[in-house]
C-alpha positions in Angstrom: 83.4 16.6 -16.3 81.0 14.2 -17.9 81.9 11.6 -15.3 81.3 14.0 -12.4 77.9 15.1 -13.9 76.8 11.5 -14.1 77.6 11.0 -10.4 75.6 14.2 -9.4 72.5 13.2 -11.4 72.5 9.7 -10.0 72.4 11.1 -6.5 69.4 13.4 -6.9 66.0 12.3 -5.6 63.4 10.9 -8.1 60.9 13.4 -6.9 63.1 16.2 -8.3 62.3 15.0 -11.8 58.4 14.6 -10.9 57.7 11.4 -9.1 54.7 9.4 -10.4 51.7 10.5 -8.3 48.4 8.6 -8.6 44.8 8.7 -7.2 42.6 5.7 -6.7 38.8 5.9 -7.1 36.6 2.7 -7.0 38.5 0.0 -8.9 40.6 2.4 -10.9 44.0 4.1 -10.4 44.2 7.4 -12.1 47.1 9.8 -13.0 46.8 13.5 -12.5 44.2 15.0 -14.7 42.5 11.7 -15.5 38.7 11.3 -14.6 36.6 8.2 -13.7 32.9 7.8 -13.4 31.7 4.8 -11.3 28.8 3.7 -9.2 29.2 2.8 -5.5 26.9 2.9 -2.4 23.9 3.7 -4.5 25.4 6.8 -5.9 27.1 7.8 -9.2 30.6 9.4 -8.6 32.5 11.6 -11.1 36.1 11.9 -9.9 39.1 13.7 -11.3 42.6 13.2 -10.0 44.1 16.6 -9.2 46.6 16.1 -6.3 47.9 19.3 -4.6 45.0 21.5 -5.9 42.7 22.4 -3.0 39.2 21.5 -3.5 39.8 19.9 -6.9 40.9 16.3 -5.6 37.2 15.6 -4.9 34.3 13.6 -6.4 31.0 14.9 -7.4 28.3 12.4 -6.3 24.7 11.9 -7.3 22.3 9.5 -5.7 20.9 6.9 -8.2 18.4 4.9 -6.1 17.3 3.7 -2.7 19.9 1.9 -0.4 18.7 -0.8 1.9 20.6 -0.1 5.2 21.0 -3.8 6.3 22.0 -5.4 3.1 23.5 -2.5 1.3 21.7 -3.3 -1.9 20.8 -0.5 -4.3 17.2 -0.3 -5.7 16.5 1.8 -8.8 13.4 4.1 -9.0 10.2 1.9 -9.4 11.9 -1.3 -8.3 10.2 -3.4 -5.6 12.2 -4.0 -2.5 12.0 -5.9 0.7 13.4 -3.9 3.5 13.7 -4.3 7.3 11.4 -2.2 9.4 10.7 -1.7 13.0 7.8 -4.4 12.9 9.7 -6.8 10.5 10.1 -7.2 6.8 8.2 -4.6 4.6 7.6 -4.7 0.9 8.2 -1.3 -0.6 8.8 0.5 -3.9 11.8 2.8 -4.5 10.6 6.3 -5.3 12.4 9.4 -6.5 11.2 12.6 -4.9 10.8 15.9 -6.8 14.1 17.2 -5.3 16.0 14.2 -6.7 16.3 12.3 -3.5 15.2 8.6 -3.2 13.0 7.0 -0.5 11.2 3.7 0.1 7.5 4.3 -0.4 4.1 2.4 -0.4 5.5 0.1 2.2 3.4 -2.9 3.4 4.4 -5.3 6.1 4.1 -9.1 6.0 2.3 -9.0 9.4 -0.8 -7.4 10.5 -1.0 -5.2 13.7 -3.9 -6.2 16.1 -5.6 -3.0 17.1 -6.7 -4.5 20.4 -3.5 -6.2 21.6 -0.9 -4.4 19.5 0.6 -7.9 18.6 1.9 -8.5 15.0 -0.3 -11.3 13.6 1.1 -13.5 10.8 -0.5 -14.3 7.4 -3.7 -16.3 8.0 -4.2 -15.4 11.6 -7.2 -13.7 12.9 -6.7 -9.9 13.6 -8.7 -7.0 14.8 -8.5 -3.7 13.0 -10.5 -0.4 13.1 -11.6 1.5 10.0 -13.9 4.6 10.0 -14.6 4.1 13.7 -15.9 0.6 13.1 -14.1 -2.4 14.5 -13.6 -5.4 12.2 -12.4 -9.0 12.7 -10.4 -10.1 9.7 -7.9 -12.6 8.4 -4.3 -11.3 8.0 -3.4 -11.5 4.3 0.2 -10.3 4.8 1.3 -7.7 2.3 -2.3 -7.7 0.9 -3.6 -6.3 4.2 -6.9 -7.8 5.5 -9.3 -10.3 4.1 -12.7 -11.8 5.0 -13.5 -8.8 7.3 -16.7 -8.8 9.3 -17.7 -6.2 11.9 -17.0 -7.1 15.5 -20.8 -6.8 16.1 -21.5 -9.3 13.4 -19.0 -11.9 14.8 -20.4 -11.5 18.3 -23.9 -12.2 16.9 -23.0 -15.2 14.8 -26.0 -17.3 14.0 -28.6 -14.5 14.8 -30.4 -11.9 12.7 -30.5 -8.2 13.0 -34.0 -6.9 13.5 -34.2 -3.7 11.5 -37.2 -2.3 13.4 -35.6 -2.7 16.9 -31.9 -2.5 15.9 -31.2 -5.6 18.1 -30.3 -9.3 17.2 -32.9 -12.0 17.5 -32.5 -15.8 17.7 -33.2 -18.4 14.9 -36.9 -18.8 14.5 -37.9 -15.5 15.9 -39.7 -12.8 13.9 -37.4 -10.2 12.4 -37.8 -7.3 10.0 -35.3 -6.5 7.3 -35.1 -3.9 4.5 -34.9 -5.1 0.9 -35.1 -2.7 -2.2 -36.2 0.1 0.1 -39.2 -2.0 1.4 -39.4 -3.3 5.1 -40.2 -7.0 5.1 -41.5 -9.1 8.0 -39.6 -12.4 8.1 -38.5 -15.2 10.2 -34.8 -15.4 11.3 -33.0 -18.3 9.6 -29.5 -17.7 11.3 -26.7 -15.2 10.5 -28.8 -12.6 8.8 -30.7 -15.1 6.7 -34.3 -14.2 6.5 -37.2 -16.6 5.4 -40.9 -16.6 5.0 -40.8 -12.8 4.3 -43.9 -10.8 3.9 -44.3 -7.2 2.9 -46.7 -4.7 4.6 -47.2 -3.2 1.2 -49.3 -4.5 -1.6 -47.8 -4.4 -5.1 -50.1 -2.9 -7.7 -50.2 -4.2 -11.3 -48.8 -0.8 -12.2 -45.6 -1.6 -10.2 -46.5 0.8 -7.4 -46.6 -0.1 -3.7 -49.8 0.4 -1.7 -50.1 0.8 1.9 -52.6 -1.0 4.1 -56.1 0.3 3.6 -55.4 1.6 0.1 -57.1 0.2 -3.1 -54.8 -2.1 -5.1 -55.3 -3.7 -8.5 -54.0 -7.2 -8.8 -54.3 -10.0 -11.3 -55.3 -13.6 -10.5 -56.0 -16.3 -13.2 -56.0 -13.7 -16.0 -58.8 -11.6 -14.2 -58.2 -8.2 -12.8 -59.3 -7.5 -9.3 -59.6 -4.3 -7.1 -58.9 -5.0 -3.4 -58.2 -3.4 -0.2 -54.5 -3.7 0.9 -54.5 -5.6 4.2 -50.6 -5.2 4.7 -49.2 -8.4 6.1 -52.6 -10.2 5.7 -52.6 -9.7 1.9 -55.8 -8.5 0.3 -59.5 -8.0 1.4 -62.8 -7.1 -0.1 -61.8 -8.0 -3.6 -64.0 -7.2 -6.5 -63.5 -7.9 -10.2 -62.3 -4.8 -12.0 -65.6 -4.9 -13.9 -67.6 -5.0 -10.6 -65.5 -2.3 -9.1 -65.8 0.0 -12.1 -69.6 -0.4 -12.3 -70.3 -0.4 -8.5 -73.8 0.8 -7.8 -75.1 0.0 -11.3 -77.2 -2.7 -12.7 -76.3 -5.0 -15.6 -79.2 -5.4 -18.1 -80.1 -8.5 -20.2 -77.7 -7.4 -23.1 -74.8 -6.9 -20.7 -74.9 -3.1 -20.5 -74.8 -1.2 -17.3 -77.3 1.3 -16.2 -77.2 3.8 -13.3 -79.3 3.7 -10.2 -82.8 4.8 -10.8 -82.9 3.8 -14.5 -85.2 1.2 -15.9 -83.5 -1.9 -17.3 -84.4 -5.4 -18.5 -83.3 -8.5 -16.7 -84.1 -12.2 -16.9 -85.0 -14.1 -13.7 -86.1 -17.8 -13.8 -86.5 -17.8 -17.4 -88.9 -14.8 -17.3 -88.0 -11.4 -18.6 -88.7 -8.4 -16.3 -88.3 -4.6 -16.6 -87.1 -3.2 -13.3 -85.8 0.1 -11.8 -82.1 -0.2 -10.8 -81.7 0.0 -7.1 -77.9 -0.3 -7.2 -75.5 -3.2 -7.4 -77.6 -5.3 -9.7 -80.5 -5.0 -7.4 -83.9 -4.3 -9.1 -87.2 -3.0 -7.8 -90.7 -2.1 -9.2 -90.3 -5.1 -11.7 -93.0 -5.9 -14.1 -93.0 -9.1 -16.4 -92.8 -8.7 -20.1 
């Protein structure tokens, strides 16, 4: 009997006794019931070997970063990445969204798109761009965008000055007005918005205020205060010392005091003292020698 039993047992298939079934995930071979966590294709996979159990022989996967489609490299959140876009290489940052997904954000291209021609300009080349409805001529700075930008109008009028009064550009040497610190100045164009020999139609008072043409203005010259009429671009006219202005219509007596028109005062003429009636502005009448 023992010999027969041995023969029967030897002839049974190995599976009848539970053949060794395994699962392979990533770089690991697992037996039933074993689990393995690994990262692949920018995702973290948690797999359990459960052959024969419907739905249990599966991996639960969670994305862990941004995957670059061409190279297959995985970038973690916050990591800078160079990816290939429709217009060429782009410099981006991997960003995790609120829902847990990952995407490349804040992407900047190495080239600059010319708004007029549609061409992709390389770093250092001249490029046209539009911002706020204004056209600018700039230098392409690659991922840094645009540099040395000037309006298209300024480029077209290189070497000329904008006249603030007319709104048009004038040639070098021509008269041009410009605004500075809120004041309109009348100048001569020195080229490319350089203004020289500027004069103001306003007169600056010693108090710091600006006076218009025809208004009285107080100025200082040589330590003496004068009151003048503002003559605009011509400067000052009809200047009187502050003393003369404050005592206009009066007469100055021999002691340096001022008297009003009609009053008697004493004055010296040619070494002789007289008493006169003030007729205004240091003019005497009805004088008698003393």
